C-alpha positions, -999 to 999 in steps of 0.1 A, spaced: -228 -44 145 -239 -11 129 -213 1 104 -211 39 102 -196 58 73 -183 91 87 -178 118 60 -158 145 78 -126 166 77 -126 167 115 -101 140 126 -111 143 162 -146 131 155 -135 95 147 -120 87 181 -147 106 199 -175 86 183 -157 53 183 -151 55 221 -185 68 231 -211 52 208 -204 17 222 -193 -17 209 -224 -21 187 -211 7 164 -181 5 140 -170 39 127 -150 44 94 -138 79 87 -134 92 51 -126 129 44 -129 130 6 -152 119 -22 -129 92 -35 -127 76 0 -164 77 6 -172 63 -29 -148 34 -22 -164 28 12 -199 27 -2 -190 4 -32 -175 -21 -8 -208 -24 10 -192 -17 44 -216 10 54 -251 8 70 -256 44 79 -239 77 70 -229 107 92 -224 138 70 -203 165 88 -210 197 69 -183 218 86 -152 221 63 -127 245 49 -142 273 29 -126 261 -3 -143 227 -2 -176 237 14 -198 239 -17 -183 207 -31 -190 189 2 -226 200 2 -231 189 -33 -215 155 -26 -236 152 5 -267 157 -16 -256 129 -39 -249 106 -10 -284 112 4 -298 104 -31 -283 69 -29 -310 60 -3 -285 50 24 -299 64 56 -279 95 66 -276 117 97 -264 153 92 -239 169 116 -234 207 116 -229 237 139 -255 264 144 -241 285 115 -251 257 90 -285 250 106 -305 260 75 -282 240 51 -286 210 74 -323 214 73 -323 215 35 -305 181 35 -331 167 59 -358 179 35 -340 160 7 -341 128 26 -316 127 54 -331 111 85 -321 137 110 -298 166 121 -275 168 151 -258 200 163 -220 200 165 -204 192 189 -229 162 190 -249 150 220 -240 113 221 -274 104 233 -291 123 204 -268 110 177 -270 74 190 -308 76 189 -307 89 153 -282 63 142 -304 35 157 -334 48 138 -314 51 106 -301 15 110 -337 2 114 -345 19 81 -314 5 65 -321 -31 77 -357 -30 65 -350 -17 30 -317 -30 16 -312 -14 -18 -281 -16 -39 -260 16 -38 -266 37 -69 -238 54 -87 -229 88 -72 -223 102 -106 -260 99 -117 -284 129 -114 -304 131 -82 -337 121 -99 -349 97 -74 -344 121 -45 -368 145 -62 -394 118 -65 -401 120 -28 -393 157 -23 -429 165 -12 -429 138 15 -411 154 44 -404 144 80 -380 126 103 -406 113 128 -411 76 133 -445 79 116 -432 94 84 -402 71 83 -427 42 84 -445 57 54 -412 61 35 -403 25 42 -436 12 29 -434 34 -2 -400 20 -11 -412 -15 -5 -441 -13 -30 -426 8 -57 -418 -20 -82 -445 -44 -71 -475 -47 -94 -498 -50 -64 -527 -28 -55 -520 -2 -28 -546 14 -5 -536 48 9 -558 59 39 -558 89 61 -576 121 69 -582 148 43 -551 170 37 -525 144 49 -509 140 15 -524 107 2 -518 118 -35 -482 127 -27 -477 92 -14 -492 77 -46 -469 100 -67 -439 89 -47 -447 53 -53 -450 60 -91 -419 82 -93 -396 58 -74 -406 28 -95 -400 14 -129 -431 32 -143 -418 67 -135 -414 76 -172 -450 65 -179 -483 85 -172 -496 92 -137 -533 97 -139 -551 109 -108 -589 107 -106 -612 119 -78 -641 95 -78 -661 117 -56 -659 146 -81 -675 127 -110 -713 124 -112 -727 88 -108 -742 90 -143 -708 96 -158 -684 77 -137 -684 45 -158 -678 64 -191 -650 85 -174 -632 54 -161 -636 30 -190 -643 53 -220 -671 51 -246 -677 47 -283 -697 71 -305 -734 68 -298 -729 48 -266 -754 71 -249 -773 103 -256 -751 133 -262 -719 114 -273 -705 128 -305 -674 106 -307 -654 79 -290 -633 87 -260 -605 69 -240 -613 64 -203 -588 69 -175 -579 32 -175 -567 36 -211 -551 70 -205 -529 55 -178 -515 29 -202 -484 13 -187 -483 39 -160 -502 44 -127 -539 51 -122 -546 67 -89 -583 64 -78 -589 89 -49 -619 88 -26 -627 52 -36 -652 50 -7 -675 74 -26 -682 49 -54 -717 35 -56 -723 -3 -52 -731 -5 -89 -698 10 -99 -680 -11 -73 -692 -42 -91 -679 -29 -124 -645 -21 -109 -643 -55 -91 -648 -73 -125 -620 -53 -140 -596 -61 -112 -605 -98 -114 -603 -102 -152 -575 -76 -157 -594 -63 -187 -623 -39 -195 -643 -25 -224 -655 9 -234 -692 17 -231 -709 7 -264 -682 -17 -274 -676 -55 -268 -638 -52 -275 -618 -62 -245 -589 -40 -236 -562 -54 -213 -555 -35 -180 -518 -26 -180 -518 2 -155 -507 -1 -119 -536 8 -95 -533 28 -63 -564 36 -43 -571 62 -16 -598 72 8 -603 93 40 -632 71 50 -631 40 72 -636 12 47 -638 -15 74 -668 4 88 -684 8 53 -680 -29 47 -697 -37 80 -725 -13 71 -730 -29 36 -719 3 18 -687 -11 4 -683 -46 -11 -662 -69 9 -648 -87 -21 -637 -54 -36 -622 -43 -3 -600 -75 -3 -589 -68 -39 -577 -32 -32 -564 -37 3 -534 -58 -7 -509 -33 8 -521 -4 30 -502 28 38 -516 51 65 -509 88 60 -506 101 96 -525 132 107 -502 162 113 -510 164 150 -496 129 155 -461 140 143 -457 177 154 -419 173 154 -421 174 116 -440 207 115 -409 230 114 -395 210 84 -428 211 65 -434 248 73 -399 258 61 -405 238 29 -437 259 23 -419 290 33 -392 285 6 -418 275 -20 -442 304 -16 -417 331 -8 -402 324 -42 -436 321 -59 -448 354 -43 -414 370 -50 -412 380 -14 -379 368 1 -383 352 36 -356 336 58 -372 317 87 -397 316 116 -393 333 149 -392 307 178 -426 319 191 -441 314 157 -428 278 155 -441 271 190 -476 283 178 -474 260 148 -465 230 169 -491 237 195 -520 240 171 -540 207 165 -543 212 126 -577 196 119 -570 204 82 -536 187 84 -508 196 59 -532 213 36 -543 237 63 -506 243 73 -498 252 37 -527 277 36 -516 293 69 -480 297 57 -491 313 24 -512 338 43 -484 345 68 -460 353 39 -485 378 25 -490 395 59 -454 395 70 -436 428 72 -402 414 80 -380 386 66 -390 363 94 -425 350 101 -435 363 135 -463 350 158 -486 379 149 -483 369 112 -500 336 119 -538 334 117 -548 303 137 -584 299 147 -592 292 183 -612 259 181 -607 243 215 -632 247 243 -609 232 268 -583 260 262 -611 286 267 -622 269 299 -587 270 312 -585 308 305 -617 313 324 -605 292 354 -571 310 354 -587 345 354 -611 336 381 -585 318 402 -562 348 403 -587 366 424 -599 337 446 -586 326 480 -559 299 480 -584 272 491 -611 282 467 -626 256 444 -613 273 412 -578 277 425 -576 240 436 -591 229 403 -564 248 384 -536 234 405 -550 198 401 -551 202 363 -515 215 363 -503 186 385 -520 161 362 -503 177 331 -468 177 347 -472 141 360 -483 129 325 -452 145 309 -429 128 334 -446 94 330 -441 97 292 -404 106 295 -410 142 283 -430 133 252 -458 159 252 -477 143 224 -480 110 243 -488 129 275 -516 148 259 -531 115 245 -529 98 279 -550 127 294 -573 128 263 -566 165 258 -550 184 229 -513 191 228 -520 228 228 -540 226 260 -512 205 277 -487 233 268 -510 259 284 -512 238 316 -474 233 317 -467 270 313 -488 276 345 -467 252 365 -441 264 389 -406 269 372 -393 236 383 -376 208 361 -399 181 348 -371 156 354 -350 158 385 -321 141 366 -324 164 336 -321 199 351 -320 225 324 -327 201 296 -355 208 271 -385 185 273 -389 168 239 -419 175 218 
């Protein structure tokens, strides 16, 4: 049975949720801080529902207390009406697992509660005091998203925070691999120690050994004194070695020995220095392929691949794009001293339809440029500069333009109609999930959207007239 802690002033919510969620849910209502604190300390709560609507006098206090509740790492779902949508989104950015409109759709809130309970059951952590500062929440404030892919990343991050085991973070460029490494460091017991990030691909091969391990005076031509390497600088903290796949085989041998012996020495010295730092590695390359090609040592691969965390490409979780975009909007509107409020619906649709080959880094760049170009307080579609990169979308435009002037039975007209039918059928077969539908057809999500827009204005699901197809 899933135990729900409902933090709300609305007394009608308790009987509503208790009667409609089903027997697998047990709902306990508390309307004030003292009651919620007692409920949490008793351990009788797997998931929180935070109802933001309250009397004006207690609104700010309830929001602040909700922030502290989220900081305890107990999975939370936010409930709010449309007037508090932005506040609810801020709490999601802080770590809440999702947001439901009020009055809630039972199907939606049940789905969110089930996902939250899965997170709770995988990572059982003792409840922290609600009186302590929200330091741990800030440790992950750059990792945003409520999608299943990002929740998996959050779960793995929390699992490895206090383990002294090597972690390998993989993923495309721009997916936030260093942010994952920093979250592991900040959430663990080494958070008050140094975090040293090194890009192995940015250091010349002739200097990489001296940079990593340090050197003594006179160790090689041009040295005028001794120097600590990155392994020493990290001390008892964390050493993050990015682009590990760029290391030469010679340097890989040196690194392997350090990992095996847990000690190293500076160039020009025989004194052994114990390795105290926790190591996190990252790469955008396929190390399994490099091992098969003989470009990466298999024994080193086994040493660093103790725990692997995959940073998902942005196009695989487009439902997180609004959250991430709003985060950048707040950050850079403040930095540029240009107040911005939100995105127009058309602008958000454009952001979710674009494939983002540069991932989150490209999204950040687009939002910065949009803020500079914007002439209003909302980002509009015309403020976004997104390159057209897809040949299939251009082909579709050509077919559409030609088909409009062709007979009904012409090849072009029939080809267009066949593509549209395939797109609509794929969306139906994938229960309205456009990302999965696009994958099943081996086309981009943006191209799928274009095809669907050309379809006749009929519901994609006969049983769901008027309901929005999920992204």
